C-alpha positions in Angstrom: -61.1 -42.7 -29.3 -58.2 -42.1 -27.0 -55.4 -40.1 -28.6 -51.8 -39.8 -27.5 -49.6 -37.0 -28.9 -46.0 -38.3 -28.8 -42.4 -37.8 -30.0 -40.4 -41.0 -30.6 -38.4 -42.0 -27.5 -39.6 -39.0 -25.4 -41.2 -39.5 -22.0 -44.5 -40.0 -24.0 -43.1 -43.5 -24.6 -44.3 -44.5 -21.1 -47.9 -43.6 -21.9 -47.6 -45.4 -25.2 -46.4 -48.6 -23.5 -49.2 -48.4 -21.0 -51.8 -48.0 -23.8 -50.4 -51.2 -25.3 -50.6 -52.9 -22.0 -54.2 -52.0 -21.6 -55.2 -53.4 -25.0 -57.6 -50.5 -25.6 -58.0 -48.9 -29.1 -56.1 -45.7 -29.3 -54.7 -43.3 -31.9 -51.1 -42.0 -32.1 -50.3 -38.5 -33.2 -46.7 -38.0 -34.1 -45.6 -34.6 -32.7 -41.8 -34.0 -33.1 -40.1 -31.6 -30.7 -39.7 -28.3 -32.5 -41.5 -25.6 -34.5 -43.2 -28.2 -36.8 -44.5 -30.2 -33.9 -44.7 -29.1 -30.3 -44.1 -25.5 -31.3 -46.8 -25.4 -34.0 -49.9 -23.2 -33.6 -52.2 -26.3 -33.9 -50.4 -28.1 -31.0 -50.1 -25.0 -28.8 -53.9 -24.7 -28.9 -54.0 -28.2 -27.3 -51.1 -27.7 -24.9 -49.8 -24.2 -24.5 -46.8 -25.5 -22.7 -45.5 -26.9 -26.0 -44.6 -30.3 -24.6 -45.5 -34.0 -25.2 -47.1 -36.2 -24.0 -50.7 -35.1 -24.3 -53.6 -37.5 -23.9 -57.1 -36.7 -25.1 -59.8 -38.9 -23.9 -63.5 -38.2 -23.8 -62.9 -34.7 -24.8 -60.6 -34.1 -21.8 -57.0 -33.0 -22.4 -54.4 -34.4 -19.9 -50.7 -33.4 -19.9 -47.6 -34.5 -18.0 -46.6 -38.2 -17.9 -47.3 -39.0 -14.3 -50.8 -37.6 -14.6 -51.4 -39.5 -17.9 -50.0 -42.8 -16.4 -52.2 -42.4 -13.3 -55.3 -41.6 -15.4 -54.9 -44.6 -17.7 -54.0 -47.1 -15.1 -56.8 -46.0 -12.7 -59.5 -45.7 -15.3 -59.1 -48.6 -17.6 -57.0 -51.4 -16.0 -59.2 -52.6 -13.2 -56.4 -51.6 -10.9 -53.9 -53.9 -12.6 -51.3 -51.2 -13.1 -52.2 -49.0 -10.1 -51.8 -50.5 -6.6 -54.7 -50.8 -4.3 -52.6 -50.3 -1.1 -52.4 -46.6 -0.1 -48.8 -47.1 0.9 -47.9 -48.5 -2.5 -49.8 -45.7 -4.2 -47.6 -43.3 -2.2 -44.6 -45.2 -3.4 -45.8 -44.6 -7.0 -45.9 -40.9 -6.4 -42.5 -41.0 -4.8 -41.1 -42.5 -8.0 -43.1 -40.1 -10.2 -41.9 -37.0 -8.4 -38.3 -38.1 -8.3 -38.2 -39.0 -12.0 -40.1 -36.0 -13.3 -38.3 -33.4 -11.2 -34.7 -34.4 -10.4 -34.0 -36.8 -13.2 -36.0 -35.3 -16.1 -36.3 -31.6 -15.4 -33.0 -31.1 -13.7 -30.4 -33.6 -14.9 -31.5 -34.3 -18.4 -32.6 -30.7 -18.7 -29.1 -29.6 -18.0 -27.6 -32.0 -20.5 -30.0 -31.4 -23.3 -31.5 -28.0 -22.6 -28.8 -25.9 -20.9 -30.4 -22.7 -22.2 -33.3 -23.3 -19.7 -30.9 -22.7 -16.9 -28.6 -19.9 -18.1 -28.8 -17.5 -21.1 -25.0 -17.1 -21.5 -24.0 -19.8 -24.1 -20.4 -19.6 -22.9 -21.6 -21.2 -19.7 -23.6 -24.0 -21.2 -20.7 -26.4 -21.1 -20.6 -26.0 -17.3 -24.3 -26.6 -17.0 -24.0 -29.7 -19.2 -21.1 -31.0 -17.0 -23.1 -30.5 -13.9 -26.0 -32.3 -15.6 -23.8 -35.3 -16.3 -22.7 -35.3 -12.7 -26.3 -35.1 -11.5 -27.2 -38.0 -13.8 -24.6 -40.2 -12.2 -25.8 -39.3 -8.7 -29.5 -39.5 -9.4 -29.1 -42.8 -11.3 -27.3 -44.1 -8.3 -30.4 -43.3 -6.2 -32.5 -45.2 -8.7 -30.1 -48.2 -8.6 -30.4 -48.4 -4.8 -34.2 -48.2 -5.0 -34.6 -50.9 -7.6 -31.9 -53.2 -6.2 -33.3 -56.5 -5.1 -36.7 -55.8 -6.7 -38.4 -57.1 -9.7 -40.6 -54.1 -10.3 -40.6 -50.6 -8.9 -43.5 -50.8 -6.4 -44.5 -53.8 -4.4 -44.4 -57.2 -6.2 -46.3 -56.3 -9.3 -45.7 -54.5 -12.5 -47.2 -51.0 -12.4 -47.5 -47.8 -14.4 -44.3 -46.6 -12.8 -42.2 -49.3 -14.6 -42.6 -47.9 -18.2 -41.7 -44.4 -16.9 -38.5 -45.7 -15.3 -37.7 -47.6 -18.6 -37.8 -44.3 -20.5 -35.0 -42.8 -18.4 -32.9 -45.9 -18.7 -33.3 -45.6 -22.5 -32.1 -42.0 -22.4 -29.0 -43.1 -20.4 -28.2 -45.6 -23.1 -28.8 -42.9 -25.8 -26.3 -40.5 -24.3 -23.6 -43.2 -23.9 -23.8 -44.0 -20.1 -22.4 -47.4 -19.3 -25.7 -48.5 -17.8 -24.9 -52.3 -17.6 -21.7 -51.8 -15.6 -22.7 -48.8 -13.5 -26.4 -49.7 -12.8 -26.8 -53.5 -13.0 -30.1 -53.7 -11.1 -31.7 -51.0 -13.2 -30.3 -52.8 -16.3 -32.0 -56.0 -15.2 -35.3 -54.1 -14.8 -34.9 -52.7 -18.4 -34.3 -56.3 -19.7 -37.5 -57.4 -18.0 -39.3 -54.5 -19.7 -38.0 -55.5 -23.1 -39.4 -59.0 -22.6 -42.9 -57.5 -22.6 -44.8 -57.6 -25.8 -46.4 -54.2 -25.1 -42.9 -52.6 -24.8 -41.8 -54.2 -28.1 -44.9 -53.1 -29.9 -44.6 -49.5 -28.7 -40.9 -49.4 -29.6 -41.6 -50.7 -33.1 -44.4 -48.2 -33.7 -42.1 -45.4 -32.7 -39.3 -46.6 -35.0 -37.0 -47.3 -32.1 -36.4 -50.9 -33.0 -36.8 -52.8 -36.4 
């Protein structure tokens, strides 16, 4: 049985959506961020980095969302969610690298985890302010890249699209005016919400009724 360790609404949501898209049996393991979940002794034996998502399949442990999304889409979807074109595969990795590094680790890290960047708590407000500025700039890059497109890569839905959807959801969660500031990205998110796999994953994680 494939097992996904997740925290509701975290970047693990992308892997959860893709598992729903694949229609394969899988097990969810709720792992909240903090000492009782990602910081527990049991979880750290599985992933010493103390982060979700973690995918266990066939006895193999895979961490990091891009790696998990690549593995699932390459192994089980007959190529439906991973493009066959080498150029489009490169485009997937462009998206993965930009989202996981600049958007996630830097911008959202600064907003939600300023202590990762500086120990002095008196300076955290400056880190958070810079993070919000970075979010606006980086989201503008996303907006330009998705503008005029239906999906992130080529003409088809791919494993990148659920990943991009996660960061849109985070923007909404922190109060960014996504619809007005990033209309193309908002239309992408609306298309995602029309998919039954997305609805199912959101319901299972308690993010929608």
